[in-house]
ROVO-861279 format. One record per residue: residue in one letter; y, z, x negated of N, C-alpha, C, O in turn; residue number from 1. Coordinates in steps of 0.1 Angstrom, whole numbers. Each point is the difference from the previous one (the first is absolute). Layout:
% residues N
@residuo A; nnorth Y; nup Z; neast X; canorth Y; caup Z; caeast X; cnorth Y; cup Z; ceast X; onorth Y; oup Z; oeast X; num NUM
...
//
This chain:
% residues 166
@residuo X; nnorth -109; nup -209; neast -289; canorth 12; caup 0; caeast 9; cnorth 7; cup 14; ceast 1; onorth -8; oup 9; oeast 2; num 1
@residuo X; nnorth 22; nup -6; neast -4; canorth 6; caup 13; caeast 0; cnorth 6; cup -1; ceast 13; onorth 6; oup -9; oeast 5; num 2
@residuo X; nnorth -7; nup 22; neast 0; canorth 4; caup 4; caeast 16; cnorth 17; cup 1; ceast -3; onorth 5; oup 4; oeast -10; num 3
@residuo X; nnorth 1; nup -10; neast 21; canorth 14; caup 5; caeast -2; cnorth 3; cup 16; ceast 6; onorth -8; oup 9; oeast 3; num 4
@residuo X; nnorth 20; nup -9; neast -4; canorth 3; caup 15; caeast 4; cnorth 0; cup 0; ceast 14; onorth -1; oup 11; oeast 5; num 5
@residuo X; nnorth 3; nup -20; neast 2; canorth 0; caup -1; caeast 15; cnorth -15; cup 0; ceast 6; onorth -2; oup 4; oeast 11; num 6
@residuo X; nnorth -6; nup -9; neast -18; canorth -14; caup -1; caeast 3; cnorth -6; cup 15; ceast -3; onorth -7; oup 6; oeast 9; num 7
@residuo X; nnorth 9; nup 0; neast -18; canorth -3; caup 13; caeast -6; cnorth 4; cup 11; ceast 11; onorth -7; oup 9; oeast 4; num 8
@residuo X; nnorth 20; nup -12; neast 1; canorth 5; caup 8; caeast 10; cnorth -9; cup 1; ceast 11; onorth -5; oup 10; oeast 5; num 9
@residuo X; nnorth 3; nup -23; neast 1; canorth -7; caup -2; caeast 12; cnorth -13; cup 7; ceast -2; onorth -4; oup 9; oeast 8; num 10
@residuo X; nnorth -2; nup -12; neast -16; canorth -15; caup 5; caeast -4; cnorth 1; cup 16; ceast 0; onorth -8; oup 7; oeast 7; num 11
@residuo X; nnorth 18; nup -1; neast -15; canorth 1; caup 16; caeast 0; cnorth 1; cup 4; ceast 13; onorth -8; oup 9; oeast 4; num 12
@residuo X; nnorth 18; nup -14; neast 6; canorth 1; caup 6; caeast 10; cnorth -9; cup -3; ceast 11; onorth 0; oup 7; oeast 11; num 13
@residuo X; nnorth -7; nup -18; neast -12; canorth -13; caup -3; caeast 8; cnorth -12; cup 12; ceast -2; onorth -7; oup 4; oeast 9; num 14
@residuo X; nnorth 7; nup 0; neast -23; canorth -9; caup 11; caeast -2; cnorth 5; cup 12; ceast 2; onorth -7; oup 10; oeast -4; num 15
@residuo X; nnorth 20; nup -7; neast 9; canorth 4; caup 14; caeast 0; cnorth -2; cup 1; ceast 17; onorth 5; oup -9; oeast 8; num 16
@residuo X; nnorth -12; nup 20; neast -5; canorth -2; caup 4; caeast 14; cnorth 14; cup 7; ceast 6; onorth 8; oup 7; oeast -7; num 17
@residuo X; nnorth -6; nup -11; neast 19; canorth 12; caup 4; caeast 8; cnorth -5; cup 6; ceast 13; onorth -10; oup -4; oeast 5; num 18
@residuo X; nnorth 18; nup 14; neast -1; canorth -1; caup 7; caeast 14; cnorth 6; cup -9; ceast 11; onorth 12; oup -2; oeast -2; num 19
@residuo X; nnorth -16; nup -3; neast 12; canorth 4; caup -9; caeast 13; cnorth 8; cup 10; ceast 8; onorth -4; oup 11; oeast 3; num 20
@residuo X; nnorth 16; nup -17; neast 2; canorth 6; caup 6; caeast 9; cnorth 6; cup -12; ceast 10; onorth -1; oup -12; oeast -3; num 21
@residuo X; nnorth 5; nup 16; neast 13; canorth 8; caup -11; caeast 9; cnorth 13; cup 8; ceast 2; onorth 2; oup 12; oeast 3; num 22
@residuo X; nnorth 8; nup -21; neast -5; canorth 14; caup 3; caeast 2; cnorth 6; cup -6; ceast 13; onorth 1; oup -12; oeast 2; num 23
@residuo X; nnorth 3; nup 22; neast 7; canorth 7; caup -9; caeast 12; cnorth 14; cup 6; ceast 2; onorth 4; oup 10; oeast -5; num 24
@residuo X; nnorth 3; nup -19; neast 13; canorth 14; caup 5; caeast 4; cnorth 3; cup -10; ceast 9; onorth -8; oup -8; oeast 5; num 25
@residuo X; nnorth 22; nup 8; neast -3; canorth 6; caup -11; caeast 9; cnorth 11; cup -7; ceast -7; onorth 6; oup 4; oeast -10; num 26
@residuo X; nnorth -4; nup -16; neast 17; canorth 11; caup -9; caeast -5; cnorth 13; cup 6; ceast 6; onorth -2; oup 8; oeast 10; num 27
@residuo X; nnorth 13; nup -12; neast -13; canorth 13; caup 3; caeast 5; cnorth -1; cup -2; ceast 17; onorth 4; oup 9; oeast 8; num 28
@residuo X; nnorth -8; nup -19; neast -4; canorth -2; caup -1; caeast 13; cnorth -12; cup 7; ceast 8; onorth -4; oup -3; oeast 12; num 29
@residuo X; nnorth -1; nup 11; neast -19; canorth -12; caup 8; caeast 6; cnorth -14; cup -6; ceast -1; onorth -9; oup 7; oeast 5; num 30
@residuo X; nnorth 6; nup -18; neast -9; canorth -11; caup -5; caeast -2; cnorth -9; cup 7; ceast -10; onorth 4; oup 4; oeast -11; num 31
@residuo X; nnorth -18; nup -2; neast 15; canorth -10; caup 7; caeast -9; cnorth -2; cup -10; ceast -13; onorth 0; oup -12; oeast 1; num 32
@residuo X; nnorth -2; nup 19; neast -12; canorth -4; caup -9; caeast -11; cnorth -9; cup 12; ceast -10; onorth 3; oup 12; oeast -1; num 33
@residuo X; nnorth -12; nup -18; neast -5; canorth -9; caup 6; caeast -9; cnorth -7; cup -9; ceast -10; onorth -1; oup -13; oeast 0; num 34
@residuo X; nnorth -4; nup 21; neast -10; canorth -8; caup -8; caeast -11; cnorth -8; cup 11; ceast -8; onorth 2; oup 12; oeast -1; num 35
@residuo X; nnorth -12; nup -18; neast -5; canorth -10; caup 7; caeast -8; cnorth 4; cup 2; ceast -14; onorth 3; oup -11; oeast -6; num 36
@residuo X; nnorth -2; nup 21; neast 0; canorth 5; caup 4; caeast -12; cnorth -9; cup 7; ceast -9; onorth -8; oup 8; oeast 5; num 37
@residuo X; nnorth 7; nup -10; neast -19; canorth -6; caup 9; caeast -9; cnorth 10; cup 3; ceast -11; onorth -5; oup 4; oeast -11; num 38
@residuo X; nnorth 17; nup -6; neast 12; canorth 9; caup 3; caeast -10; cnorth 8; cup 14; ceast 4; onorth 10; oup 3; oeast -7; num 39
@residuo X; nnorth -14; nup 4; neast 16; canorth 3; caup 16; caeast 3; cnorth -2; cup 7; ceast -11; onorth -11; oup 0; oeast -5; num 40
@residuo X; nnorth 21; nup 8; neast 1; canorth 1; caup 10; caeast -11; cnorth 7; cup 11; ceast 3; onorth 10; oup -1; oeast 6; num 41
@residuo X; nnorth -15; nup 14; neast -10; canorth 8; caup 13; caeast 2; cnorth 11; cup -2; ceast -12; onorth -2; oup -4; oeast -11; num 42
@residuo X; nnorth 13; nup 9; neast 15; canorth 11; caup 0; caeast -6; cnorth 4; cup 16; ceast -5; onorth 0; oup 3; oeast -12; num 43
@residuo X; nnorth 2; nup 4; neast 21; canorth 3; caup 16; caeast -1; cnorth -7; cup 8; ceast 11; onorth -3; oup -6; oeast 11; num 44
@residuo X; nnorth 0; nup 19; neast -12; canorth -3; caup 8; caeast 10; cnorth 11; cup 8; ceast 6; onorth -1; oup 6; oeast 11; num 45
@residuo X; nnorth 11; nup -5; neast -19; canorth 12; caup 11; caeast 0; cnorth 14; cup -10; ceast -4; onorth 4; oup -1; oeast -11; num 46
@residuo X; nnorth 1; nup -5; neast 21; canorth -2; caup -3; caeast 14; cnorth -12; cup -12; ceast 3; onorth -1; oup -10; oeast -8; num 47
@residuo X; nnorth -7; nup 12; neast 18; canorth -10; caup -10; caeast 2; cnorth 5; cup -15; ceast 2; onorth 6; oup -4; oeast 10; num 48
@residuo X; nnorth -10; nup -4; neast -21; canorth 2; caup -15; caeast 0; cnorth -11; cup -9; ceast -5; onorth -8; oup 5; oeast -8; num 49
@residuo X; nnorth 7; nup -15; neast 12; canorth -10; caup -9; caeast -4; cnorth 7; cup -14; ceast -3; onorth 12; oup 0; oeast 3; num 50
@residuo X; nnorth -17; nup -10; neast -8; canorth 4; caup -10; caeast -4; cnorth -10; cup -13; ceast 3; onorth -12; oup 2; oeast -3; num 51
@residuo X; nnorth 16; nup -14; neast 7; canorth -8; caup -12; caeast 1; cnorth 7; cup -10; ceast -2; onorth 12; oup 1; oeast 1; num 52
@residuo X; nnorth -18; nup -15; neast -5; canorth 5; caup -12; caeast -2; cnorth -1; cup -10; ceast 10; onorth -11; oup -2; oeast 5; num 53
@residuo X; nnorth 22; nup -5; neast -2; canorth -1; caup -12; caeast 9; cnorth 6; cup -12; ceast -5; onorth 9; oup 1; oeast -9; num 54
@residuo X; nnorth -12; nup -14; neast 15; canorth 7; caup -12; caeast -4; cnorth 9; cup 2; ceast 11; onorth -1; oup 5; oeast 11; num 55
@residuo X; nnorth 15; nup -12; neast -17; canorth 13; caup -1; caeast 8; cnorth -3; cup -13; ceast 9; onorth 8; oup -3; oeast 8; num 56
@residuo X; nnorth -21; nup -4; neast -9; canorth -2; caup -10; caeast 10; cnorth -9; cup 3; ceast 8; onorth -4; oup -8; oeast 9; num 57
@residuo X; nnorth -2; nup 20; neast -11; canorth -10; caup 5; caeast 12; cnorth 5; cup 0; ceast 15; onorth 12; oup 1; oeast 2; num 58
@residuo X; nnorth -19; nup -2; neast 7; canorth 4; caup -1; caeast 15; cnorth 4; cup 13; ceast 3; onorth 8; oup 1; oeast 9; num 59
@residuo X; nnorth -12; nup 11; neast -15; canorth 4; caup 13; caeast 3; cnorth 12; cup 6; ceast -7; onorth 3; oup 11; oeast 2; num 60
@residuo X; nnorth 3; nup -20; neast -11; canorth 11; caup 3; caeast -8; cnorth 13; cup 5; ceast 7; onorth 8; oup 8; oeast -5; num 61
@residuo X; nnorth -6; nup -15; neast 19; canorth 9; caup 8; caeast 6; cnorth 0; cup 10; ceast 5; onorth 10; oup 2; oeast 7; num 62
@residuo X; nnorth -20; nup 7; neast -7; canorth -4; caup 12; caeast 7; cnorth 3; cup 10; ceast -13; onorth 0; oup 12; oeast 3; num 63
@residuo X; nnorth 2; nup -14; neast -15; canorth 0; caup 9; caeast -11; cnorth 14; cup 1; ceast -4; onorth 1; oup 3; oeast -12; num 64
@residuo X; nnorth 11; nup -4; neast 19; canorth 13; caup 0; caeast -4; cnorth 2; cup 18; ceast -2; onorth -7; oup 8; oeast 6; num 65
@residuo X; nnorth 17; nup -4; neast -14; canorth 1; caup 13; caeast -5; cnorth 3; cup 7; ceast 15; onorth 7; oup -5; oeast 9; num 66
@residuo X; nnorth -12; nup 16; neast -8; canorth 2; caup 8; caeast 13; cnorth -11; cup -2; ceast 10; onorth 0; oup 7; oeast 9; num 67
@residuo X; nnorth -9; nup -17; neast -10; canorth -7; caup -4; caeast 11; cnorth -12; cup 10; ceast -2; onorth -3; oup 5; oeast -11; num 68
@residuo X; nnorth -5; nup -4; neast 24; canorth -11; caup 9; caeast 2; cnorth -14; cup -9; ceast -3; onorth -1; oup -10; oeast 7; num 69
@residuo X; nnorth -6; nup 14; neast -15; canorth -15; caup -6; caeast 0; cnorth -10; cup 9; ceast -1; onorth 2; oup 11; oeast -5; num 70
@residuo X; nnorth -14; nup -14; neast 9; canorth -10; caup 8; caeast 1; cnorth -10; cup -5; ceast -9; onorth -2; oup -12; oeast -1; num 71
@residuo X; nnorth -7; nup 21; neast -8; canorth -6; caup -4; caeast -11; cnorth -16; cup 6; ceast 6; onorth -1; oup 12; oeast 3; num 72
@residuo X; nnorth -9; nup -21; neast -2; canorth -13; caup 2; caeast 6; cnorth -11; cup 2; ceast -10; onorth -3; oup -10; oeast -6; num 73
@residuo X; nnorth -2; nup 20; neast 4; canorth -12; caup -2; caeast -10; cnorth -13; cup -3; ceast 9; onorth 0; oup 4; oeast 11; num 74
@residuo X; nnorth -9; nup -12; neast -16; canorth -9; caup -4; caeast 6; cnorth -13; cup 5; ceast -9; onorth -1; oup 1; oeast -12; num 75
@residuo X; nnorth -9; nup 1; neast 24; canorth -16; caup 2; caeast -7; cnorth -6; cup -13; ceast 0; onorth 4; oup -11; oeast 3; num 76
@residuo X; nnorth -17; nup 15; neast -10; canorth -7; caup -13; caeast -3; cnorth -4; cup -7; ceast 11; onorth -3; oup -11; oeast -2; num 77
@residuo X; nnorth 3; nup 17; neast 16; canorth -5; caup -7; caeast 10; cnorth 11; cup -5; ceast 6; onorth -1; oup -4; oeast 12; num 78
@residuo X; nnorth 15; nup 2; neast -18; canorth 11; caup -9; caeast 7; cnorth 1; cup -10; ceast -10; onorth 12; oup -3; oeast -3; num 79
@residuo X; nnorth -21; nup -4; neast -1; canorth 3; caup -12; caeast -9; cnorth 4; cup -12; ceast 11; onorth 8; oup -8; oeast -4; num 80
@residuo X; nnorth -11; nup 7; neast 15; canorth 5; caup -8; caeast 8; cnorth 13; cup 2; ceast 1; onorth 8; oup -9; oeast -1; num 81
@residuo X; nnorth -3; nup 21; neast 3; canorth 17; caup -1; caeast 3; cnorth 6; cup -4; ceast -11; onorth 10; oup -8; oeast 0; num 82
@residuo X; nnorth -15; nup 12; neast -12; canorth 9; caup -4; caeast -15; cnorth -2; cup -16; ceast 3; onorth 10; oup -7; oeast -1; num 83
@residuo X; nnorth -21; nup 0; neast 3; canorth -2; caup -15; caeast 0; cnorth 10; cup -5; ceast 9; onorth 5; oup -10; oeast -3; num 84
@residuo X; nnorth -2; nup 17; neast 17; canorth 7; caup -6; caeast 9; cnorth 14; cup 0; ceast -4; onorth 7; oup -9; oeast 4; num 85
@residuo X; nnorth -1; nup 22; neast -11; canorth 12; caup 1; caeast -2; cnorth 2; cup -9; ceast -14; onorth 12; oup -2; oeast -2; num 86
@residuo X; nnorth -21; nup -3; neast -6; canorth 3; caup -9; caeast -12; cnorth -2; cup -15; ceast 6; onorth 1; oup -9; oeast -8; num 87
@residuo X; nnorth -3; nup 7; neast 21; canorth -6; caup -14; caeast 4; cnorth 15; cup -6; ceast 8; onorth 12; oup 3; oeast -3; num 88
@residuo X; nnorth -16; nup -11; neast 13; canorth 11; caup -6; caeast 9; cnorth 11; cup 10; ceast 6; onorth -4; oup 9; oeast 7; num 89
@residuo X; nnorth 17; nup -12; neast -9; canorth 10; caup 10; caeast 7; cnorth -3; cup 2; ceast 13; onorth -1; oup 11; oeast 5; num 90
@residuo X; nnorth 0; nup -23; neast 2; canorth -3; caup 3; caeast 14; cnorth -11; cup 7; ceast 5; onorth -1; oup 3; oeast 12; num 91
@residuo X; nnorth -8; nup -1; neast -20; canorth -12; caup 8; caeast 6; cnorth 0; cup 15; ceast -6; onorth -10; oup 7; oeast 1; num 92
@residuo X; nnorth 21; nup -2; neast -5; canorth -1; caup 11; caeast -5; cnorth 1; cup 12; ceast 10; onorth -5; oup 11; oeast -1; num 93
@residuo X; nnorth 13; nup -14; neast 10; canorth 1; caup 10; caeast 12; cnorth -5; cup -5; ceast 12; onorth 4; oup 5; oeast 11; num 94
@residuo X; nnorth -13; nup -15; neast -11; canorth -6; caup -3; caeast 14; cnorth -14; cup 9; ceast 1; onorth -8; oup 0; oeast -9; num 95
@residuo X; nnorth 8; nup 7; neast 19; canorth -9; caup 9; caeast 6; cnorth 4; cup 14; ceast -1; onorth 11; oup 4; oeast -4; num 96
@residuo X; nnorth -19; nup 5; neast 7; canorth 3; caup 16; caeast 3; cnorth -2; cup 7; ceast -12; onorth -1; oup 12; oeast 2; num 97
@residuo X; nnorth 1; nup -17; neast -14; canorth -5; caup 9; caeast -10; cnorth 15; cup 6; ceast -7; onorth 1; oup 4; oeast -11; num 98
@residuo X; nnorth 8; nup -3; neast 20; canorth 12; caup 5; caeast -5; cnorth 10; cup 6; ceast 12; onorth -3; oup -5; oeast 11; num 99
@residuo X; nnorth 13; nup 13; neast -11; canorth 9; caup 7; caeast 10; cnorth 13; cup 1; ceast -9; onorth 1; oup 0; oeast -12; num 100
@residuo X; nnorth 8; nup 1; neast 22; canorth 13; caup 3; caeast -5; cnorth 3; cup 16; ceast 3; onorth -1; oup 5; oeast 11; num 101
@residuo X; nnorth 6; nup 1; neast -25; canorth 1; caup 14; caeast 1; cnorth 13; cup 3; ceast 6; onorth 7; oup -9; oeast 4; num 102
@residuo X; nnorth -3; nup 23; neast -2; canorth 12; caup 5; caeast 5; cnorth 14; cup -7; ceast -10; onorth 11; oup -2; oeast 5; num 103
@residuo X; nnorth -14; nup 1; neast -15; canorth 10; caup -7; caeast -8; cnorth 1; cup -15; ceast 0; onorth 9; oup -4; oeast -7; num 104
@residuo X; nnorth -15; nup -4; neast 13; canorth -2; caup -12; caeast 2; cnorth -8; cup -8; ceast -8; onorth 0; oup -12; oeast 2; num 105
@residuo X; nnorth -7; nup 18; neast -12; canorth -8; caup -4; caeast -10; cnorth -13; cup -6; ceast 5; onorth -6; oup 7; oeast 9; num 106
@residuo X; nnorth 0; nup -19; neast -12; canorth -13; caup -3; caeast 3; cnorth -11; cup 8; ceast -9; onorth 0; oup 0; oeast -12; num 107
@residuo X; nnorth -9; nup 7; neast 19; canorth -10; caup 8; caeast -7; cnorth -13; cup -4; ceast 2; onorth -4; oup -3; oeast 11; num 108
@residuo X; nnorth -5; nup 3; neast -23; canorth -12; caup -6; caeast 4; cnorth -12; cup 11; ceast 3; onorth -2; oup 9; oeast -8; num 109
@residuo X; nnorth -4; nup -10; neast 20; canorth -9; caup 11; caeast 6; cnorth -9; cup 5; ceast -10; onorth -1; oup 12; oeast -1; num 110
@residuo X; nnorth -6; nup -22; neast -9; canorth -13; caup 6; caeast -8; cnorth 6; cup 2; ceast -13; onorth -9; oup -3; oeast -9; num 111
@residuo X; nnorth 21; nup 6; neast 4; canorth 4; caup 3; caeast -12; cnorth -4; cup 16; ceast -3; onorth 3; oup 8; oeast 9; num 112
@residuo X; nnorth -8; nup -4; neast -20; canorth -6; caup 15; caeast -3; cnorth 14; cup 5; ceast -5; onorth 2; oup 12; oeast -3; num 113
@residuo X; nnorth 7; nup -19; neast 2; canorth 13; caup 8; caeast -4; cnorth 11; cup -7; ceast 2; onorth 0; oup -12; oeast -3; num 114
@residuo X; nnorth 11; nup 17; neast 7; canorth 14; caup -7; caeast 1; cnorth 10; cup 9; ceast -5; onorth -1; oup 13; oeast 2; num 115
@residuo X; nnorth 11; nup -20; neast -9; canorth 12; caup 7; caeast -6; cnorth 9; cup -10; ceast 7; onorth -2; oup -12; oeast 2; num 116
@residuo X; nnorth 14; nup 19; neast 4; canorth 12; caup -5; caeast 7; cnorth 11; cup 2; ceast -11; onorth 4; oup 11; oeast -4; num 117
@residuo X; nnorth 2; nup -23; neast 0; canorth 7; caup 0; caeast -10; cnorth 13; cup -9; ceast 5; onorth 1; oup -7; oeast 10; num 118
@residuo X; nnorth 9; nup 10; neast -20; canorth 16; caup -5; caeast 0; cnorth 1; cup -7; ceast -14; onorth -2; oup 6; oeast -11; num 119
@residuo X; nnorth 6; nup -20; neast 11; canorth 3; caup -5; caeast -10; cnorth 12; cup 4; ceast -8; onorth 11; oup -1; oeast 4; num 120
@residuo X; nnorth -13; nup 7; neast -16; canorth 10; caup 7; caeast -8; cnorth 11; cup -11; ceast -5; onorth 12; oup -1; oeast 3; num 121
@residuo X; nnorth -22; nup -9; neast -12; canorth 8; caup -12; caeast -5; cnorth -10; cup -12; ceast -2; onorth -12; oup 2; oeast 1; num 122
@residuo X; nnorth 18; nup -12; neast -3; canorth -7; caup -12; caeast -4; cnorth 6; cup -4; ceast -16; onorth 12; oup 1; oeast -4; num 123
@residuo X; nnorth -22; nup -4; neast -5; canorth 4; caup -4; caeast -13; cnorth -5; cup -15; ceast -1; onorth -12; oup -2; oeast -2; num 124
@residuo X; nnorth 20; nup -7; neast 5; canorth -4; caup -13; caeast -2; cnorth -3; cup -5; ceast -16; onorth 7; oup 2; oeast -10; num 125
@residuo X; nnorth -20; nup -8; neast 9; canorth -3; caup -4; caeast -13; cnorth -5; cup -15; ceast 0; onorth -12; oup -2; oeast 2; num 126
@residuo X; nnorth 19; nup -8; neast -4; canorth -4; caup -15; caeast 1; cnorth 0; cup -1; ceast 14; onorth 10; oup 5; oeast 7; num 127
@residuo X; nnorth -23; nup -12; neast -1; canorth -1; caup -4; caeast 12; cnorth -6; cup 14; ceast 9; onorth -3; oup -1; oeast 11; num 128
@residuo X; nnorth 1; nup 13; neast -19; canorth -8; caup 10; caeast 8; cnorth 9; cup 11; ceast 0; onorth 11; oup -2; oeast -4; num 129
@residuo X; nnorth -14; nup 17; neast 10; canorth 6; caup 10; caeast -2; cnorth -9; cup 13; ceast 1; onorth -10; oup 2; oeast 7; num 130
@residuo X; nnorth 16; nup 6; neast -16; canorth -8; caup 13; caeast 1; cnorth 8; cup 10; ceast 12; onorth 12; oup 2; oeast -1; num 131
@residuo X; nnorth -19; nup 3; neast 10; canorth 7; caup 7; caeast 11; cnorth -6; cup 15; ceast -2; onorth -11; oup 3; oeast -1; num 132
@residuo X; nnorth 21; nup 4; neast 1; canorth -1; caup 17; caeast 0; cnorth 2; cup 2; ceast 14; onorth 9; oup -4; oeast 7; num 133
@residuo X; nnorth -19; nup 14; neast -4; canorth -3; caup 8; caeast 13; cnorth 5; cup 14; ceast -2; onorth -1; oup 6; oeast -11; num 134
@residuo X; nnorth 7; nup -1; neast 21; canorth 2; caup 17; caeast 3; cnorth -11; cup 2; ceast 9; onorth 1; oup -5; oeast 11; num 135
@residuo X; nnorth -12; nup 13; neast -13; canorth -9; caup 6; caeast 10; cnorth 6; cup 8; ceast 10; onorth 5; oup 11; oeast -4; num 136
@residuo X; nnorth -3; nup -13; neast 17; canorth 5; caup 9; caeast 9; cnorth -10; cup 8; ceast 7; onorth 3; oup 12; oeast 3; num 137
@residuo X; nnorth -16; nup -17; neast 1; canorth -10; caup 7; caeast 8; cnorth -13; cup -7; ceast -4; onorth 0; oup -11; oeast -5; num 138
@residuo X; nnorth -12; nup 18; neast 8; canorth -11; caup -7; caeast -3; cnorth -12; cup 8; ceast 4; onorth 1; oup 12; oeast 3; num 139
@residuo X; nnorth -12; nup -18; neast -2; canorth -12; caup 5; caeast 4; cnorth -14; cup -6; ceast -7; onorth 0; oup -12; oeast -1; num 140
@residuo X; nnorth -10; nup 18; neast -2; canorth -9; caup -4; caeast -8; cnorth -15; cup 5; ceast 0; onorth -1; oup 13; oeast 1; num 141
@residuo X; nnorth -9; nup -20; neast -1; canorth -13; caup 8; caeast 5; cnorth -9; cup -4; ceast -14; onorth 0; oup -11; oeast -5; num 142
@residuo X; nnorth -5; nup 20; neast -1; canorth -6; caup 0; caeast -12; cnorth -15; cup -3; ceast 1; onorth -6; oup -1; oeast -11; num 143
@residuo X; nnorth 1; nup -2; neast 25; canorth -14; caup 1; caeast 3; cnorth -7; cup -16; ceast -1; onorth -10; oup -3; oeast 5; num 144
@residuo X; nnorth 19; nup -5; neast -14; canorth -6; caup -14; caeast 1; cnorth -1; cup -4; ceast -15; onorth 4; oup 7; oeast -9; num 145
@residuo X; nnorth -9; nup -19; neast 8; canorth 0; caup -7; caeast -13; cnorth 12; cup -11; ceast 1; onorth 2; oup -7; oeast 9; num 146
@residuo X; nnorth 5; nup 8; neast -20; canorth 12; caup -10; caeast 2; cnorth -3; cup -14; ceast -2; onorth -11; oup -2; oeast -6; num 147
@residuo X; nnorth 19; nup -7; neast 10; canorth -2; caup -16; caeast -3; cnorth 7; cup -4; ceast -13; onorth 12; oup 3; oeast -3; num 148
@residuo X; nnorth -19; nup -9; neast -4; canorth 3; caup -4; caeast -12; cnorth 0; cup -16; ceast -2; onorth -7; oup -7; oeast 7; num 149
@residuo X; nnorth 14; nup 1; neast -16; canorth 1; caup -13; caeast -2; cnorth -1; cup -1; ceast -17; onorth 6; oup 6; oeast -8; num 150
@residuo X; nnorth -17; nup -16; neast 5; canorth -4; caup 0; caeast -12; cnorth -8; cup -13; ceast -2; onorth -10; oup -4; oeast 7; num 151
@residuo X; nnorth 15; nup -3; neast -17; canorth -6; caup -16; caeast -4; cnorth 0; cup -7; ceast 13; onorth -8; oup -9; oeast 2; num 152
@residuo X; nnorth 17; nup 10; neast 6; canorth 2; caup -11; caeast 11; cnorth -8; cup 5; ceast 11; onorth -3; oup -8; oeast 9; num 153
@residuo X; nnorth -1; nup 21; neast -7; canorth -9; caup 3; caeast 10; cnorth 3; cup 14; ceast 5; onorth 5; oup 8; oeast -8; num 154
@residuo X; nnorth -8; nup -5; neast 19; canorth 2; caup 15; caeast 4; cnorth -13; cup 7; ceast -1; onorth -11; oup -6; oeast 1; num 155
@residuo X; nnorth 14; nup 20; neast -4; canorth -11; caup 9; caeast -3; cnorth 4; cup 13; ceast 1; onorth 10; oup 3; oeast 7; num 156
@residuo X; nnorth -16; nup 7; neast -13; canorth 2; caup 14; caeast 0; cnorth -5; cup 7; ceast -12; onorth -9; oup -6; oeast -6; num 157
@residuo X; nnorth 13; nup 17; neast 3; canorth -4; caup 9; caeast -12; cnorth -15; cup 2; ceast 1; onorth -5; oup 2; oeast 11; num 158
@residuo X; nnorth -3; nup -1; neast -23; canorth -14; caup 5; caeast 1; cnorth -3; cup 15; ceast 3; onorth -11; oup 4; oeast 4; num 159
@residuo X; nnorth 21; nup 4; neast -5; canorth -1; caup 14; caeast 0; cnorth 2; cup 7; ceast -12; onorth -1; oup -6; oeast -10; num 160
@residuo X; nnorth 4; nup 19; neast 10; canorth 2; caup 8; caeast -12; cnorth -12; cup -1; ceast -9; onorth -11; oup -2; oeast 5; num 161
@residuo X; nnorth 14; nup 5; neast -19; canorth -11; caup 2; caeast -9; cnorth -9; cup 10; ceast 4; onorth 4; oup 9; oeast 8; num 162
@residuo X; nnorth -17; nup -9; neast -12; canorth -10; caup 12; caeast 8; cnorth 7; cup 13; ceast -8; onorth -2; oup 11; oeast 6; num 163
@residuo X; nnorth 8; nup -10; neast -16; canorth 4; caup 14; caeast -8; cnorth 11; cup 6; ceast 9; onorth 2; oup 12; oeast -2; num 164
@residuo X; nnorth 5; nup -19; neast 11; canorth 8; caup 3; caeast 9; cnorth -4; cup 6; ceast 14; onorth 9; oup 6; oeast 7; num 165
@residuo X; nnorth -21; nup -9; neast -4; canorth -6; caup 1; caeast 12; cnorth -7; cup 17; ceast 0; onorth -6; oup 4; oeast 10; num 166
//
């Protein structure tokens, strides 16, 4: 039996590890929204820009209008619960004290190892999805943690550098 292009695509990306982030923002009426993403990618360092993908049917879609502020949270391997929370039921994502509102009005996750405050530069609609371009406005990051990764439908982390690099 020959595999379809779609099946090959799904298998290829299932085997491609991705860094895990949670992206948060607010809807036009001020409600906090957020979601887990593995599609974050660096676009350029000068000026600092990144991209991610989102379905236009996602509950967080209203928060990604051009000009909107978003927070991109980098997670440590110990933060798997946060990743699962923001990939799960929408009503449960902001229940609890794992977040606060910063001075810009953005929901910020307390246990993130890094946060980039971004502004949506543009949306590029593609079928039912969109590529979102972010301008990075400020950030903080701690390198003393192992990153959370997603690979083969499971969360994990890197095994570490090869011995010759130690």
